[in-house]
ChimeraX commands (.cxc) that place a marker at each C-alpha (Angstrom):
marker #1 position 12.38,62.60,4.18 radius 0.5
marker #1 position 8.94,61.73,2.91 radius 0.5
marker #1 position 10.52,59.78,0.02 radius 0.5
marker #1 position 12.68,57.75,2.42 radius 0.5
marker #1 position 9.64,56.80,4.51 radius 0.5
marker #1 position 7.74,55.88,1.37 radius 0.5
marker #1 position 10.62,53.73,0.12 radius 0.5
marker #1 position 10.90,52.08,3.51 radius 0.5
marker #1 position 7.18,51.32,3.56 radius 0.5
marker #1 position 7.34,49.96,0.01 radius 0.5
marker #1 position 10.33,47.79,0.92 radius 0.5
marker #1 position 8.55,46.49,4.02 radius 0.5
marker #1 position 5.41,45.73,2.02 radius 0.5
marker #1 position 7.42,43.96,-0.69 radius 0.5
marker #1 position 9.27,41.92,1.92 radius 0.5
marker #1 position 5.99,40.94,3.60 radius 0.5
marker #1 position 4.50,39.89,0.26 radius 0.5
marker #1 position 7.57,37.84,-0.65 radius 0.5
marker #1 position 7.62,36.11,2.74 radius 0.5
marker #1 position 3.88,35.52,2.64 radius 0.5
marker #1 position 4.21,34.04,-0.82 radius 0.5
marker #1 position 6.90,31.67,0.39 radius 0.5
marker #1 position 4.91,30.71,3.46 radius 0.5
marker #1 position 1.83,29.98,1.37 radius 0.5
marker #1 position 3.50,28.25,-1.56 radius 0.5
marker #1 position 1.21,25.66,-3.08 radius 0.5
marker #1 position 1.85,22.21,-1.66 radius 0.5
marker #1 position 2.93,19.59,-4.14 radius 0.5
marker #1 position 0.08,17.98,-6.01 radius 0.5
marker #1 position -0.62,14.28,-5.81 radius 0.5
marker #1 position -0.01,13.98,-9.56 radius 0.5
marker #1 position 3.41,15.63,-9.42 radius 0.5
marker #1 position 4.44,13.49,-6.45 radius 0.5
marker #1 position 3.35,10.33,-8.22 radius 0.5
marker #1 position 5.41,11.45,-11.23 radius 0.5
marker #1 position 8.39,12.04,-8.94 radius 0.5
marker #1 position 7.99,8.64,-7.28 radius 0.5
marker #1 position 7.74,6.94,-10.66 radius 0.5
marker #1 position 10.81,8.77,-11.94 radius 0.5
marker #1 position 12.81,7.88,-8.82 radius 0.5
marker #1 position 11.61,4.25,-8.83 radius 0.5
marker #1 position 10.38,4.65,-5.26 radius 0.5
marker #1 position 8.49,1.35,-5.35 radius 0.5
marker #1 position 11.55,-0.67,-6.33 radius 0.5
marker #1 position 13.68,1.28,-3.84 radius 0.5
marker #1 position 11.36,0.04,-1.11 radius 0.5
marker #1 position 11.97,-3.50,-2.36 radius 0.5
marker #1 position 15.70,-2.78,-2.15 radius 0.5
marker #1 position 15.31,-1.66,1.45 radius 0.5
marker #1 position 13.50,-4.90,2.26 radius 0.5
marker #1 position 16.17,-6.96,0.50 radius 0.5
marker #1 position 18.88,-5.18,2.50 radius 0.5
marker #1 position 16.89,-5.72,5.72 radius 0.5
marker #1 position 16.51,-9.40,4.96 radius 0.5
marker #1 position 20.22,-9.79,4.23 radius 0.5
marker #1 position 21.16,-7.90,7.39 radius 0.5
marker #1 position 18.76,-9.97,9.50 radius 0.5
marker #1 position 20.15,-13.19,8.01 radius 0.5
marker #1 position 23.69,-12.13,8.87 radius 0.5
marker #1 position 22.67,-11.10,12.38 radius 0.5
marker #1 position 20.80,-14.38,12.96 radius 0.5
marker #1 position 23.76,-16.41,11.65 radius 0.5
marker #1 position 26.27,-14.51,13.79 radius 0.5
marker #1 position 24.04,-14.85,16.84 radius 0.5
marker #1 position 23.61,-18.60,16.17 radius 0.5
marker #1 position 27.38,-19.07,15.99 radius 0.5
marker #1 position 27.94,-17.10,19.19 radius 0.5
marker #1 position 25.25,-18.99,21.07 radius 0.5
marker #1 position 26.26,-22.34,19.59 radius 0.5
marker #1 position 22.67,-23.27,18.86 radius 0.5
marker #1 position 21.61,-26.49,17.17 radius 0.5
marker #1 position 20.92,-26.72,13.43 radius 0.5
marker #1 position 17.25,-27.42,14.20 radius 0.5
marker #1 position 16.95,-24.26,16.28 radius 0.5
marker #1 position 18.72,-22.32,13.51 radius 0.5
marker #1 position 16.18,-23.64,11.00 radius 0.5
marker #1 position 13.25,-22.63,13.24 radius 0.5
marker #1 position 14.69,-19.15,13.84 radius 0.5
marker #1 position 15.45,-18.72,10.11 radius 0.5
marker #1 position 11.84,-19.59,9.30 radius 0.5
marker #1 position 10.61,-17.06,11.86 radius 0.5
marker #1 position 12.84,-14.42,10.25 radius 0.5
marker #1 position 11.48,-15.28,6.82 radius 0.5
marker #1 position 7.91,-15.17,8.14 radius 0.5
marker #1 position 8.55,-11.72,9.68 radius 0.5
marker #1 position 9.91,-10.36,6.41 radius 0.5
marker #1 position 7.02,-11.86,4.44 radius 0.5
marker #1 position 4.58,-10.14,6.80 radius 0.5
marker #1 position 6.35,-6.79,6.46 radius 0.5
marker #1 position 6.49,-7.08,2.66 radius 0.5
marker #1 position 2.81,-8.04,2.47 radius 0.5
marker #1 position 1.49,-5.38,4.83 radius 0.5
marker #1 position 3.91,-2.51,4.27 radius 0.5
marker #1 position 4.30,-2.50,0.50 radius 0.5
marker #1 position 4.34,0.46,-1.89 radius 0.5
marker #1 position 0.53,0.54,-2.07 radius 0.5
marker #1 position 0.45,1.05,1.71 radius 0.5
marker #1 position 3.42,3.42,1.84 radius 0.5
marker #1 position 2.54,5.71,-1.09 radius 0.5
marker #1 position -0.30,7.63,0.64 radius 0.5
marker #1 position 1.95,8.23,3.65 radius 0.5
marker #1 position 4.76,9.40,1.37 radius 0.5
marker #1 position 2.43,11.74,-0.51 radius 0.5
marker #1 position 1.23,13.25,2.76 radius 0.5
marker #1 position 4.78,13.69,4.09 radius 0.5
marker #1 position 6.02,15.22,0.83 radius 0.5
marker #1 position 3.02,17.57,0.63 radius 0.5
marker #1 position 3.75,18.79,4.16 radius 0.5
marker #1 position 7.41,19.32,3.28 radius 0.5
marker #1 position 7.73,20.41,-0.35 radius 0.5
marker #1 position 5.99,22.95,-2.54 radius 0.5
marker #1 position 4.85,22.21,-6.06 radius 0.5
marker #1 position 7.75,24.32,-7.33 radius 0.5
marker #1 position 10.27,22.26,-5.37 radius 0.5
marker #1 position 8.82,18.95,-6.56 radius 0.5
marker #1 position 8.89,20.22,-10.15 radius 0.5
marker #1 position 12.57,21.07,-9.69 radius 0.5
marker #1 position 13.23,17.56,-8.34 radius 0.5
marker #1 position 11.41,16.04,-11.30 radius 0.5
marker #1 position 13.47,18.17,-13.67 radius 0.5
marker #1 position 16.69,17.02,-11.98 radius 0.5
marker #1 position 15.81,13.33,-11.78 radius 0.5
marker #1 position 14.83,13.36,-15.46 radius 0.5
marker #1 position 18.44,14.26,-16.38 radius 0.5
marker #1 position 21.24,11.72,-16.85 radius 0.5
marker #1 position 22.84,13.00,-13.63 radius 0.5
marker #1 position 19.55,12.55,-11.78 radius 0.5
marker #1 position 19.13,9.02,-13.08 radius 0.5
marker #1 position 22.75,8.26,-12.12 radius 0.5
marker #1 position 21.98,9.54,-8.62 radius 0.5
marker #1 position 18.98,7.22,-8.36 radius 0.5
marker #1 position 20.90,4.25,-9.71 radius 0.5
marker #1 position 23.97,4.78,-7.54 radius 0.5
marker #1 position 22.25,5.83,-4.30 radius 0.5
marker #1 position 21.86,2.27,-2.93 radius 0.5
marker #1 position 25.56,1.64,-3.59 radius 0.5
marker #1 position 26.45,4.93,-1.90 radius 0.5
marker #1 position 24.24,4.17,1.09 radius 0.5
marker #1 position 25.76,0.71,1.44 radius 0.5
marker #1 position 29.25,2.22,1.47 radius 0.5
marker #1 position 28.21,4.86,4.01 radius 0.5
marker #1 position 26.57,2.23,6.22 radius 0.5
marker #1 position 29.64,-0.02,6.07 radius 0.5
marker #1 position 31.87,2.89,7.04 radius 0.5
marker #1 position 29.49,3.83,9.87 radius 0.5
marker #1 position 29.33,0.25,11.12 radius 0.5
marker #1 position 33.11,0.01,11.12 radius 0.5
marker #1 position 33.31,3.24,13.10 radius 0.5
marker #1 position 30.71,2.06,15.62 radius 0.5
marker #1 position 32.45,-1.33,15.94 radius 0.5
marker #1 position 35.68,0.49,16.80 radius 0.5
marker #1 position 33.79,2.37,19.52 radius 0.5
marker #1 position 32.07,-0.72,20.96 radius 0.5
marker #1 position 34.72,-1.54,23.59 radius 0.5
marker #1 position 34.48,2.01,24.95 radius 0.5
marker #1 position 30.66,1.97,24.76 radius 0.5
marker #1 position 30.59,-1.35,26.66 radius 0.5
marker #1 position 32.98,0.07,29.26 radius 0.5
marker #1 position 30.69,3.05,29.84 radius 0.5
marker #1 position 27.64,0.77,30.12 radius 0.5
marker #1 position 29.44,-1.58,32.54 radius 0.5
marker #1 position 30.64,1.32,34.70 radius 0.5
marker #1 position 27.14,2.78,34.74 radius 0.5
marker #1 position 25.68,-0.60,35.73 radius 0.5
marker #1 position 28.30,-1.01,38.49 radius 0.5
marker #1 position 27.68,2.54,39.76 radius 0.5
marker #1 position 23.90,1.96,39.76 radius 0.5
marker #1 position 24.35,-1.35,41.61 radius 0.5
marker #1 position 26.55,0.38,44.17 radius 0.5
marker #1 position 24.00,3.18,44.59 radius 0.5
marker #1 position 21.20,0.61,45.08 radius 0.5
marker #1 position 23.29,-1.29,47.64 radius 0.5
marker #1 position 23.97,1.94,49.56 radius 0.5
marker #1 position 20.24,2.59,50.01 radius 0.5
marker link #1:1,2 radius 0.2
marker link #1:2,3 radius 0.2
marker link #1:3,4 radius 0.2
marker link #1:4,5 radius 0.2
marker link #1:5,6 radius 0.2
marker link #1:6,7 radius 0.2
marker link #1:7,8 radius 0.2
marker link #1:8,9 radius 0.2
marker link #1:9,10 radius 0.2
marker link #1:10,11 radius 0.2
marker link #1:11,12 radius 0.2
marker link #1:12,13 radius 0.2
marker link #1:13,14 radius 0.2
marker link #1:14,15 radius 0.2
marker link #1:15,16 radius 0.2
marker link #1:16,17 radius 0.2
marker link #1:17,18 radius 0.2
marker link #1:18,19 radius 0.2
marker link #1:19,20 radius 0.2
marker link #1:20,21 radius 0.2
marker link #1:21,22 radius 0.2
marker link #1:22,23 radius 0.2
marker link #1:23,24 radius 0.2
marker link #1:24,25 radius 0.2
marker link #1:25,26 radius 0.2
marker link #1:26,27 radius 0.2
marker link #1:27,28 radius 0.2
marker link #1:28,29 radius 0.2
marker link #1:29,30 radius 0.2
marker link #1:30,31 radius 0.2
marker link #1:31,32 radius 0.2
marker link #1:32,33 radius 0.2
marker link #1:33,34 radius 0.2
marker link #1:34,35 radius 0.2
marker link #1:35,36 radius 0.2
marker link #1:36,37 radius 0.2
marker link #1:37,38 radius 0.2
marker link #1:38,39 radius 0.2
marker link #1:39,40 radius 0.2
marker link #1:40,41 radius 0.2
marker link #1:41,42 radius 0.2
marker link #1:42,43 radius 0.2
marker link #1:43,44 radius 0.2
marker link #1:44,45 radius 0.2
marker link #1:45,46 radius 0.2
marker link #1:46,47 radius 0.2
marker link #1:47,48 radius 0.2
marker link #1:48,49 radius 0.2
marker link #1:49,50 radius 0.2
marker link #1:50,51 radius 0.2
marker link #1:51,52 radius 0.2
marker link #1:52,53 radius 0.2
marker link #1:53,54 radius 0.2
marker link #1:54,55 radius 0.2
marker link #1:55,56 radius 0.2
marker link #1:56,57 radius 0.2
marker link #1:57,58 radius 0.2
marker link #1:58,59 radius 0.2
marker link #1:59,60 radius 0.2
marker link #1:60,61 radius 0.2
marker link #1:61,62 radius 0.2
marker link #1:62,63 radius 0.2
marker link #1:63,64 radius 0.2
marker link #1:64,65 radius 0.2
marker link #1:65,66 radius 0.2
marker link #1:66,67 radius 0.2
marker link #1:67,68 radius 0.2
marker link #1:68,69 radius 0.2
marker link #1:69,70 radius 0.2
marker link #1:70,71 radius 0.2
marker link #1:71,72 radius 0.2
marker link #1:72,73 radius 0.2
marker link #1:73,74 radius 0.2
marker link #1:74,75 radius 0.2
marker link #1:75,76 radius 0.2
marker link #1:76,77 radius 0.2
marker link #1:77,78 radius 0.2
marker link #1:78,79 radius 0.2
marker link #1:79,80 radius 0.2
marker link #1:80,81 radius 0.2
marker link #1:81,82 radius 0.2
marker link #1:82,83 radius 0.2
marker link #1:83,84 radius 0.2
marker link #1:84,85 radius 0.2
marker link #1:85,86 radius 0.2
marker link #1:86,87 radius 0.2
marker link #1:87,88 radius 0.2
marker link #1:88,89 radius 0.2
marker link #1:89,90 radius 0.2
marker link #1:90,91 radius 0.2
marker link #1:91,92 radius 0.2
marker link #1:92,93 radius 0.2
marker link #1:93,94 radius 0.2
marker link #1:94,95 radius 0.2
marker link #1:95,96 radius 0.2
marker link #1:96,97 radius 0.2
marker link #1:97,98 radius 0.2
marker link #1:98,99 radius 0.2
marker link #1:99,100 radius 0.2
marker link #1:100,101 radius 0.2
marker link #1:101,102 radius 0.2
marker link #1:102,103 radius 0.2
marker link #1:103,104 radius 0.2
marker link #1:104,105 radius 0.2
marker link #1:105,106 radius 0.2
marker link #1:106,107 radius 0.2
marker link #1:107,108 radius 0.2
marker link #1:108,109 radius 0.2
marker link #1:109,110 radius 0.2
marker link #1:110,111 radius 0.2
marker link #1:111,112 radius 0.2
marker link #1:112,113 radius 0.2
marker link #1:113,114 radius 0.2
marker link #1:114,115 radius 0.2
marker link #1:115,116 radius 0.2
marker link #1:116,117 radius 0.2
marker link #1:117,118 radius 0.2
marker link #1:118,119 radius 0.2
marker link #1:119,120 radius 0.2
marker link #1:120,121 radius 0.2
marker link #1:121,122 radius 0.2
marker link #1:122,123 radius 0.2
marker link #1:123,124 radius 0.2
marker link #1:124,125 radius 0.2
marker link #1:125,126 radius 0.2
marker link #1:126,127 radius 0.2
marker link #1:127,128 radius 0.2
marker link #1:128,129 radius 0.2
marker link #1:129,130 radius 0.2
marker link #1:130,131 radius 0.2
marker link #1:131,132 radius 0.2
marker link #1:132,133 radius 0.2
marker link #1:133,134 radius 0.2
marker link #1:134,135 radius 0.2
marker link #1:135,136 radius 0.2
marker link #1:136,137 radius 0.2
marker link #1:137,138 radius 0.2
marker link #1:138,139 radius 0.2
marker link #1:139,140 radius 0.2
marker link #1:140,141 radius 0.2
marker link #1:141,142 radius 0.2
marker link #1:142,143 radius 0.2
marker link #1:143,144 radius 0.2
marker link #1:144,145 radius 0.2
marker link #1:145,146 radius 0.2
marker link #1:146,147 radius 0.2
marker link #1:147,148 radius 0.2
marker link #1:148,149 radius 0.2
marker link #1:149,150 radius 0.2
marker link #1:150,151 radius 0.2
marker link #1:151,152 radius 0.2
marker link #1:152,153 radius 0.2
marker link #1:153,154 radius 0.2
marker link #1:154,155 radius 0.2
marker link #1:155,156 radius 0.2
marker link #1:156,157 radius 0.2
marker link #1:157,158 radius 0.2
marker link #1:158,159 radius 0.2
marker link #1:159,160 radius 0.2
marker link #1:160,161 radius 0.2
marker link #1:161,162 radius 0.2
marker link #1:162,163 radius 0.2
marker link #1:163,164 radius 0.2
marker link #1:164,165 radius 0.2
marker link #1:165,166 radius 0.2
marker link #1:166,167 radius 0.2
marker link #1:167,168 radius 0.2
marker link #1:168,169 radius 0.2
marker link #1:169,170 radius 0.2
marker link #1:170,171 radius 0.2
marker link #1:171,172 radius 0.2
marker link #1:172,173 radius 0.2
marker link #1:173,174 radius 0.2
view
């Protein structure tokens, strides 16, 4: 009986130590995160995000211009405004500005051990393939998602219109 209690206490103590160790795992160091960001080409990925944003905005502006039937002069002015907005974002929210925020977020989320494991993975051919192919994958996923949302748009509009009509009726009743 005494042995069982002793084993139970030892097991409980071991479990507490293991859980405490996990809870207090060392946060990732700045140096290891910078190594991870360099290995994953985080700075050029941010440029890729901006390029995709610019392309998406251009398509949206062009589609909107066609739907509204706006003049070529107005299109030129709006295109310049779009370009000015993207230039501002690129100038003010570049990798130098983003990196400290990323380091802070990663340190709050990942331990040094986890970042080391990520570095080890991304240093492999499979890891580098993941980095290289991720933008292509995300583009495919976004296109599929957009197609799905577009298919839902008539039903979404119907819900919004019914809600608006119901709200108008409720306002009129009061």
